[in-house]
Structures are given as structure tokens and as C-alpha cells.
C-alpha positions in Angstrom: 20.5 -3.0 -42.8 18.8 -5.9 -44.4 15.4 -7.3 -43.4 16.9 -10.4 -41.7 19.2 -8.4 -39.5 16.3 -6.0 -38.6 14.1 -9.0 -37.6 16.9 -10.5 -35.5 17.4 -7.2 -33.6 13.6 -6.9 -33.0 13.6 -10.5 -31.8 16.5 -9.9 -29.4 14.8 -6.8 -28.1 11.6 -8.6 -27.4 13.4 -11.5 -25.7 15.3 -9.0 -23.5 12.0 -7.4 -22.6 10.5 -10.8 -21.8 13.5 -11.7 -19.6 13.4 -8.4 -17.8 9.6 -8.7 -17.2 10.2 -12.2 -15.8 12.8 -10.9 -13.4 10.3 -8.2 -12.2 7.6 -10.7 -11.6 9.9 -13.2 -10.0 10.6 -10.6 -7.3 7.0 -11.1 -6.1 7.6 -14.8 -5.7 11.2 -14.8 -4.6 10.5 -14.0 -0.9 8.1 -15.2 1.7 6.3 -13.9 4.8 7.4 -16.8 7.1 9.0 -14.4 9.4 7.0 -11.4 8.3 10.1 -9.7 6.8 12.6 -10.6 9.5 14.4 -13.0 7.1 14.8 -10.5 4.3 18.6 -10.2 5.0 20.3 -11.5 1.8 22.7 -9.1 0.0 20.4 -8.0 -2.8 17.8 -6.7 -0.3 20.1 -5.5 2.5 18.2 -2.2 2.5 15.4 -4.0 4.3 17.6 -4.5 7.4 19.9 -1.5 7.2 17.8 1.5 6.2 16.6 3.7 9.0 13.3 4.8 7.3 11.5 1.5 6.9 7.7 0.9 6.7 5.3 -0.1 8.1 5.2 1.6 11.5 2.8 1.8 14.5 1.0 5.1 14.4 0.0 6.7 17.8 -2.6 9.0 19.1 0.2 11.2 20.4 1.2 11.8 16.7 -2.0 13.8 16.3 -0.4 16.6 18.3 1.8 17.2 15.2 -0.3 18.8 12.5 0.5 20.8 9.4 -1.8 23.8 8.9 -3.2 24.5 5.5 -2.2 21.2 4.0 -4.6 19.6 1.5 -4.6 16.3 -0.2 -7.5 15.3 -2.4 -8.1 12.7 -5.0 -9.7 12.7 -8.4 -9.8 9.1 -9.5 -11.5 7.8 -12.6 -13.0 4.5 -13.6 -10.4 2.7 -15.8 -9.2 -0.7 -16.8 -6.7 -2.6 -14.7 -4.6 -5.7 -15.0 -5.2 -8.0 -12.0 -2.4 -10.4 -11.1 -2.2 -12.8 -8.2 1.2 -13.9 -7.0 2.4 -16.1 -4.2 2.9 -13.0 -2.0 0.3 -10.5 -3.0 -2.3 -9.4 -5.5 -1.3 -6.5 -7.7 -3.6 -4.4 -9.8 -1.8 -2.2 -12.4 -3.2 0.4 -14.7 -3.5 -0.6 -18.4 -2.6 2.9 -19.7 -0.2 5.6 -18.7 -2.9 7.8 -17.3 -3.4 5.3 -14.5 -6.6 5.7 -12.5 -6.5 9.4 -12.0 -4.6 11.7 -9.7 -3.9 12.6 -6.1 -3.2 16.3 -5.5 -1.0 17.6 -2.6 -0.9 21.3 -1.7 0.6 23.3 1.2 0.9 27.0 2.0 4.7 26.7 1.5 4.0 26.8 -2.3 4.8 23.1 -2.4 2.5 21.1 -4.7 2.6 17.7 -6.2 0.4 15.7 -8.6 0.6 12.0 -8.2 -0.7 9.4 -10.7 -2.4 6.3 -9.2 -0.4 3.5 -10.7 -1.1 0.2 -8.9 -2.9 -1.3 -5.9 -1.8 -4.0 -3.5 -3.6 -6.0 -0.8 -2.3 -7.1 2.6 -4.1 -9.3 5.1 -4.0 -8.5 7.9 -2.9 -4.9 7.8 0.7 -3.8 7.9 0.3 -0.4 9.6 -1.1 -0.4 13.1 -2.7 2.4 15.0 -2.0 2.4 18.7 -1.0 -1.3 18.3 -4.3 -2.2 16.7 -4.0 -4.3 13.5 -6.9 -4.1 11.1 -8.1 -7.1 9.1 -6.8 -5.9 5.7 -4.8 -3.0 4.2 -5.4 -1.9 0.6 -2.4 0.2 -0.6 -2.8 2.7 -3.4 0.6 3.4 -5.0 1.0 6.8 -6.7 3.9 8.0 -8.9 4.7 11.7 -9.4 2.9 13.3 -12.3 3.6 16.9 -13.3 6.0 18.1 -10.7 8.5 16.0 -8.8 8.5 16.6 -5.0 11.3 15.6 -2.6 9.7 12.2 -2.0 8.4 11.3 -5.4 6.0 8.5 -4.5 2.9 8.5 -2.3 1.1 5.4 -0.9 -2.4 5.8 0.5 -3.3 3.0 2.9 -7.0 2.1 3.5 -7.6 0.0 6.6 -10.4 -2.5 6.3 -12.4 -4.1 9.1 -14.7 -7.1 8.9 -18.4 -6.3 9.2 -20.7 -9.0 8.0 -23.5 -6.5 7.8 -21.6 -4.5 5.2 -22.5 -4.9 1.5 -20.1 -6.7 -0.8 -17.2 -4.4 -1.8 -17.1 -4.1 -5.6 -13.3 -3.8 -5.8 -12.7 -6.8 -3.6 -15.3 -8.8 -5.5 -13.4 -8.2 -8.8 -10.1 -9.3 -7.1 -11.7 -12.5 -5.7 -13.2 -13.4 -9.1 -9.7 -13.4 -10.7 -8.0 -16.8 -10.6 -4.5 -17.4 -9.2 -1.8 -16.2 -11.8 -4.5 -15.1 -14.2 -4.3 -11.7 -15.9 -7.6 -10.0 -16.6 -8.6 -6.5 -17.7 -11.4 -5.1 -15.7 -13.1 -1.8 -15.1 -12.1 -0.5 -11.6 -13.7 2.4 -9.8 -11.6 3.7 -6.9 -13.5 7.0 -6.5 -15.9 5.4 -4.0 -13.1 5.4 -1.4 -11.5 8.8 -1.9 -12.8 11.7 -3.8 -12.2 15.5 -3.9 -14.9 15.8 -1.2 -14.1 12.8 1.0 -10.4 13.5 1.4 -11.0 15.9 4.3 -10.9 12.8 6.4 -8.4 12.1 9.2 -5.0 10.6 8.2 -1.5 10.1 9.4 1.4 10.8 7.1 5.2 10.2 7.2 8.3 9.4 5.1 9.0 5.6 4.7 9.7 2.8 2.3 8.3 -0.1 0.4 7.1 -2.8 2.7 8.5 -5.6 0.5 11.9 -6.2 -1.1 13.8 -4.2 -2.1 12.4 -2.0 0.7 13.5 1.1 -1.1 12.7 4.6 0.3 11.4 7.9 -0.9 7.8 7.0 -0.2 5.3 9.3 1.5 2.8 7.2 3.4 -0.7 8.4 4.0 -2.6 6.1 6.4 -6.3 6.9 6.6 -7.4 7.0 10.3 -10.9 5.6 9.5 -12.2 2.1 8.8 -13.5 0.8 5.5 -15.8 -2.2 5.9 -16.3 -5.5 4.0 -17.8 -8.8 5.0 -15.7 -11.6 6.3 -16.4 -13.7 3.2 -14.5 -11.2 1.0 -11.5 -10.5 3.3 -11.1 -14.2 4.1 -11.2 -15.1 0.4 -8.4 -12.6 -0.4 -6.4 -13.9 2.5 -6.7 -17.5 1.3 -5.6 -16.5 -2.2 -2.0 -16.3 -1.2 0.2 -19.4 -1.4 3.0 -19.9 1.0 6.5 -20.2 -0.6 8.2 -21.1 2.7 8.2 -24.9 2.7 4.5 -25.4 2.9 4.1 -23.9 6.3 0.7 -22.3 7.1 0.7 -18.7 6.0 -0.7 -16.4 8.6 -0.7 -13.3 6.4 1.3 -11.4 3.8 2.3 -8.5 5.9 5.6 -7.1 7.2 5.9 -6.5 10.9 6.0 -2.8 12.1 9.5 -1.3 12.0 11.4 1.0 14.3 10.3 4.6 13.9 13.9 5.9 14.4 12.8 9.3 15.5 10.8 10.0 12.4 8.3 12.9 12.3 4.7 11.7 11.9 2.1 14.3 11.1 -1.6 14.3 11.3 -4.5 15.9 9.3 -8.1 16.2 10.4 -10.2 16.5 13.6 -8.6 14.5 16.4 -11.9 14.4 18.2 -13.7 12.6 15.4 -15.4 9.6 17.1 -15.0 7.5 13.9 -11.2 7.8 13.9 -9.5 4.5 14.5 -7.2 6.3 16.9 -10.2 7.0 19.1 -12.0 3.7 18.6 -8.7 2.0 19.7 -7.0 4.6 21.9 -3.4 4.6 22.9 -2.6 2.7 26.0 -1.1 4.7 28.9 2.2 3.7 30.3 2.7 3.1 34.0 5.7 2.3 36.1 8.5 0.3 34.3 6.8 1.3 31.0 4.0 -1.3 31.4 0.7 -0.8 29.7 -2.2 0.2 32.0 
């Protein structure tokens, strides 16, 4: 093979990679939240409207009755560089290297164990998952891919629910996101360990089998929703909310979240002390139902 042919093949390979990357990133801009996911019905994303295991869902205090003894999930995250990208529908932070930002470990007494690599982070305002119908001001989603051993559901998403508290200090992660301009790619040092560490992961959380919350809405995702608030001032959460541009004909965008989906009889489990007064499920308790299923 002569040098000219080799250069041509390399050029075509790079062009194909560029086209594929463009398609991937167009996926983030090719849909909108005008109907909060209800209008995701075209053929290419029919999973969003036909699958029975969709996310997000409303998590209930009654789910705390279903616990799994001797299950442990703990994180060992590390400070690393991330690429920060802002699209019309979300902000995505992706790891620069294959090691990601460290690992999440999952262990049960059934000799089932998994190691998941933190790959990317996404931001939703307001939150997508609700607890007893309560919707937090923001949801930060930590997406993990399987590492050393592939479990049944090979991806785990940890959801952190944020509440506005103007007495809270500026959150370093949110500040880095805010300082990145729209559609700008920057490489920054990100420290996630302040949220979840090997010690702090004894906190309360719900977990269930679900899907992506944006097209293509594919399944095989284990969701872990922390039943505890993280706090940030309104200036930061509002700034992230205002970073999104609406792609739905210039209408005012009320948020980049998908509405909660039908639970379809799925089993939701709970980990932690259900009597913890700081649990969101206790701060915003489940409403009791009266006659004709009316909230009391």
C-alpha cells in the first residue's frame, strides 16, 4: 500500500469518526422538553413510549418496607479532569481518560458483586425523580458503566437531589459548570468525593431497575436515588437552569426534566434507617389516601 492510499484511508477514518461524533452530539439537541418527554414518540425513540421499565418514577415511603439485608454500595471517587459540554437540553461532564472519576462498588451476601466506573455526569432542573410526589430543585445524575465484572443490569446511575438553601456555601462542582460557556468544551479538575465516599455511602437510598430519562430511553440501568438533600444557593441552581436553551419554537423552558413514569409493578428496594429525620421521605412524608383515593 502506497503512502497516498494510506493517507486517504486515515482521512476517511477520521471523517467517519467526526460524522459519528456529530450524530452522537446531535442526539442531545434533537429533542426538547416542551412536553417533558410526552412528545418523544417518533419511530427512532419508540422505546420511550413502549417500554415498561421507564425512568424516572415517584418513590414512596411505603417502598422502605422492602429492604435488602447485607447489601453494600460505596464509592471511591478521585479528583480527575472532565470535559464540560453544554447542550440545548442538558450539561454533560465526561471523563477525559478511561479510568473515569473512580469507582462505585456493589456487594451482596448472594455473592453478587459489581464494580462500576463513574463515566459522566448530567444535570436536571428541577429534579426528575420525586419522593412522595415532592420534586427537588435539581437532580445531579452520576452515570456509571460496569468495570471488572458485568452484572445483570450493567449500568448504575446515582441521583443526588439538591434543594435551594441561600445559607449554603457555593458548591464547587456547580460553580465549575456555571463558569463554562454554552457549547464550550473545557478540561477541569473535578472532585466528586465530597458527595459520596466509602464512609458516607451508608446513607439512605432507594434503588430500582429503570432506563435512561432521555432518548433513546434504553433500559438496563440500576437507579440509586439518595434519600437525602444536598444543598446549594439559589444563585447557582438558577444559573444552571437558565443555561438551557429551548429548542421547541422559542417557548419558555420550564425545565429539562422528564415527567415521572408508570411504575408498572416494579420492585423498589430501600437501604438505610427509615427513621432518619434527615431523609427526604420523612421531611416530605407520603400522603394518606382517603375515600375515593383522595389525598388527606
